[in-house]
C-alpha positions in Angstrom: -39.7 -13.9 -18.5 -41.4 -14.6 -15.6 -40.7 -17.6 -13.4 -43.9 -20.1 -12.7 -43.6 -22.5 -10.3 -46.2 -24.8 -9.1 -46.6 -25.2 -5.5 -44.4 -23.9 -1.9 -42.1 -27.0 -2.4 -41.2 -26.1 -5.7 -40.7 -22.7 -4.5 -38.7 -23.4 -1.5 -36.0 -25.1 -4.0 -35.9 -22.6 -6.8 -33.0 -20.2 -7.4 -34.7 -16.6 -8.2 -31.0 -15.1 -8.5 -30.9 -14.7 -12.3 -28.3 -11.4 -12.6 -26.3 -12.7 -9.6 -26.4 -16.7 -9.8 -24.4 -18.2 -7.1 -20.9 -19.2 -7.9 -20.9 -21.4 -4.9 -18.3 -24.4 -5.8 -17.0 -22.7 -8.3 -13.2 -22.2 -6.3 -10.1 -23.7 -7.5 -10.9 -27.6 -7.6 -9.4 -30.1 -4.4 -8.8 -33.2 -5.7 -12.3 -35.3 -4.8 -10.5 -38.5 -3.6 -8.3 -35.9 -0.9 -11.9 -34.7 -0.3 -13.4 -38.0 0.7 -10.4 -38.9 2.7 -10.8 -36.1 5.3 -14.9 -36.5 5.0 -14.7 -39.3 6.7 -12.4 -38.7 9.5 -14.7 -35.9 9.7 -17.4 -38.7 10.0 -15.4 -41.1 12.4 -13.8 -38.3 15.0 -15.7 -34.9 14.4 -12.4 -33.0 13.5 -9.2 -33.3 11.0 -5.8 -31.5 10.9 -4.3 -31.1 8.1 -0.1 -29.9 8.2 1.4 -27.9 5.6 -1.1 -25.9 4.4 0.6 -22.3 4.9 4.7 -22.2 4.1 6.4 -20.0 6.7 6.6 -17.2 4.6 2.6 -16.9 4.7 2.7 -17.6 7.9 5.0 -14.6 9.3 3.1 -12.3 6.6 0.1 -13.2 8.9 1.6 -12.8 12.1 3.1 -9.4 11.5 0.0 -8.1 10.2 -2.1 -9.3 12.6 0.2 -8.6 16.0 0.4 -5.3 16.3 -4.0 -5.0 15.6 -4.4 -7.5 18.9 -6.1 -5.1 21.5 -9.4 -6.2 22.9 -8.9 -8.3 26.4 -10.8 -11.0 27.3 -13.5 -10.1 29.7 -14.8 -13.6 31.2 -13.2 -17.4 31.4 -14.7 -18.1 28.0 -13.1 -15.2 26.3 -10.4 -15.8 28.7 -9.1 -13.2 30.8 -5.5 -13.7 29.9 -6.5 -14.4 26.6 -6.0 -11.6 23.5 -8.4 -11.4 20.7 -8.8 -9.6 17.1 -12.8 -8.7 16.2 -14.1 -7.0 13.0 -11.1 -8.5 10.8 -11.8 -8.0 7.9 -13.0 -4.3 8.4 -9.2 -4.1 9.3 -6.9 -6.0 7.8 -7.9 -8.6 4.3 -4.0 -10.7 5.2 -6.7 -13.9 6.5 -9.2 -13.5 4.0 -7.6 -16.0 1.5 -7.9 -18.8 4.8 -11.3 -18.2 5.1 -11.8 -18.7 1.2 -9.2 -21.8 1.4 -9.8 -23.8 -2.0 -9.5 -27.2 0.7 -12.2 -25.4 3.2 -14.7 -24.9 0.7 -14.6 -28.0 -0.6 -15.3 -29.4 2.4 -17.9 -27.0 3.9 -19.5 -27.8 0.0 -20.5 -31.3 0.8 -21.2 -30.2 5.1 -23.4 -27.5 4.5 -26.4 -26.3 2.1 -25.1 -24.1 -0.5 -24.3 -20.1 0.1 -23.7 -21.0 3.7 -21.9 -18.0 5.7 -19.2 -17.1 7.2 -20.3 -17.1 11.0 -17.4 -15.0 13.2 -13.8 -14.6 12.1 -11.1 -13.7 14.9 -7.4 -13.9 16.0 -7.0 -15.6 19.1 -3.8 -15.4 20.9 -3.5 -17.1 24.2 -1.1 -15.4 26.9 1.4 -17.3 29.5 -1.3 -18.6 32.3 -4.1 -18.5 30.9 -6.6 -21.4 32.1 -8.4 -23.4 30.0 -11.7 -22.9 28.4 -14.9 -24.2 29.4 -15.7 -27.2 26.7 -18.2 -26.2 24.3 -20.0 -26.8 20.8 -19.9 -24.1 18.3 -23.3 -24.1 16.9 -25.0 -24.4 20.3 -26.5 -21.4 20.7 -29.0 -22.9 17.9 -32.2 -24.3 19.4 -32.1 -27.7 17.7 -31.8 -31.0 19.9 -29.4 -32.8 19.4 -28.1 -35.7 18.0 -28.3 -33.5 14.4 -26.5 -33.4 11.5 -24.2 -30.0 12.3 -25.2 -26.6 11.4 -22.2 -24.8 10.9 -18.2 -26.4 11.1 -15.2 -24.5 12.2 -11.3 -23.8 10.8 -8.3 -23.0 13.1 -5.5 -21.8 11.4 -1.7 -22.2 13.5 0.3 -19.0 13.4 2.6 -20.6 16.4 3.2 -24.2 16.3 0.4 -26.2 19.1 1.5 -28.0 21.9 -0.1 -30.0 24.5 1.3 -26.9 27.0 0.9 -23.9 25.2 -3.3 -23.8 24.2 -3.9 -26.3 22.0 -7.7 -27.1 21.4 -8.9 -30.0 23.5 -11.1 -32.1 21.7 -13.7 -34.8 22.2 -13.7 -37.1 19.0 -17.0 -38.6 19.0 -18.9 -35.7 20.7 -20.5 -34.7 17.0 -23.0 -37.3 18.0 -23.8 -36.9 20.7 -27.4 -36.1 22.3 -28.3 -33.5 24.7 -25.8 -34.2 27.3 -22.6 -32.8 28.1 -18.9 -34.3 28.9 -18.8 -36.2 32.0 -16.0 -36.7 34.2 -14.5 -39.8 32.2 -14.8 -38.2 28.9 -12.0 -35.4 30.3 -9.8 -38.2 30.1 -10.4 -39.0 26.7 -9.9 -35.2 25.7 -7.2 -35.3 22.7 -5.2 -31.8 22.2 -4.7 -30.3 18.5 -1.1 -30.3 18.4 0.0 -29.0 14.9 2.8 -27.0 13.6 2.6 -23.6 12.5 0.8 -23.4 9.1 -1.6 -26.1 9.9 -5.3 -26.3 9.7 -7.8 -28.0 12.3 -11.4 -28.0 10.5 -14.3 -29.8 13.0 -18.3 -29.6 13.1 -20.2 -27.3 14.8 -21.6 -30.2 16.9 -17.9 -31.7 18.4 -17.2 -30.8 22.1 -14.2 -28.6 22.5 -12.1 -25.7 24.0 -8.8 -23.8 24.6 -6.4 -25.8 25.9 -4.4 -23.8 29.2 -1.2 -21.9 28.7 2.0 -23.1 30.9 4.5 -21.9 28.9 6.1 -18.7 28.7 4.9 -17.8 25.3 2.5 -16.9 23.5 0.0 -19.1 21.4 -1.4 -17.4 18.1 -4.3 -18.8 15.9 -6.9 -18.1 13.4 -10.3 -19.2 13.9 -13.2 -18.6 11.1 -16.9 -20.0 11.6 -19.5 -21.2 9.0 -22.9 -21.5 9.4 -25.9 -22.8 7.1 -27.1 -20.2 5.1 -30.5 -20.1 6.7 -28.6 -19.7 10.2 -28.0 -16.3 12.0 -24.0 -15.5 11.6 -22.9 -15.0 15.3 -20.6 -11.6 13.5 -22.9 -9.4 12.6 -21.2 -8.4 9.1 -24.3 -6.0 7.7 -22.5 -4.1 9.9 -19.1 -4.5 10.9 -17.7 -4.4 7.3 -18.6 -1.5 5.8 -19.4 -2.0 1.7 -16.7 -0.4 0.7 -14.6 -3.3 2.2 -16.6 -5.7 0.8 -15.9 -4.6 -2.8 -12.5 -5.1 -2.1 -13.4 -8.9 -1.2 -13.6 -11.6 -3.5 -16.5 -12.9 -4.7 -16.6 -15.9 -2.6 -15.9 -13.6 0.2 -18.5 -11.3 -0.2 -21.0 -14.4 -0.8 -19.9 -15.4 3.2 -20.5 -12.7 4.3 -24.2 -12.5 3.2 -23.8 -10.8 -0.2 -26.1 -14.1 -1.6 -29.3 -15.6 -1.6 -30.2 -18.5 0.1 -33.0 -20.0 -2.2 -35.7 -18.6 -3.1 -35.0 -15.3 -1.5 -33.6 -15.2 2.2 -31.5 -12.9 2.0 -32.7 -10.0 0.0 -32.3 -6.5 0.3 -35.6 -4.2 -1.4 -37.0 -7.0 -3.0 -33.3 -7.5 -4.8 -30.2 -9.5 -4.6 -28.2 -8.2 -2.3 -25.2 -7.6 -4.1 -26.5 -4.8 -6.1 -25.4 -2.9 -3.0 -22.1 -3.3 -3.9 -22.2 -2.1 -7.9 
């Protein structure tokens, strides 16, 4: 039966997906009171640290899978000249998928972003001894929308080693998510806080928070996994339609498929040949 709408405003709010309705919000539920506490912290300081989300066995299993795959060496001081990275993670291994779609992460994103938000990028990052601090930045800065404004994305960093003030723990500027169009001044640098956390912890922050990787002053590398997410109408940083094959996407959960872009931002943004992109996985 055809769908009838009265004007463009109603049309923009209409979900046209019939065969493939969105499963957004259908993950394992998280206690609402816990989510509210985390959201309150995010609102105040722009980030929140959640220890103990992975046990030692989970951490070790991910490390054993990821470490042999690290090959890409940084080409500039933003990537890190003494930093190794793994790109196109999902095409190479599915070991990080549970981190990307962790129910607590999705519960927070469900409150911060519009439905059918997307995975913007996924990387493994190992900061080597002697690495300098990364230039401070905010992750959704490449979207040319003036600040102050709501975040257009959010980021997670999962610690697979203990993050310390000396080994490259991410440096954060609390409250900077509310800044207008200015960068950190000299006096702001005194307020930088390292995200010190044990292995198995999660750092979650908004896309408008100023931050950067810390310098590694120790003799051992520091490994983390970062997943970034964006609003459903924003372009993803990683072109998953090219970096993740359909065969690989079929091996992912429905939540991961939605995050990769096999989803619709109503009424029809993301279609393929006039139809829902999940038809490509049939």
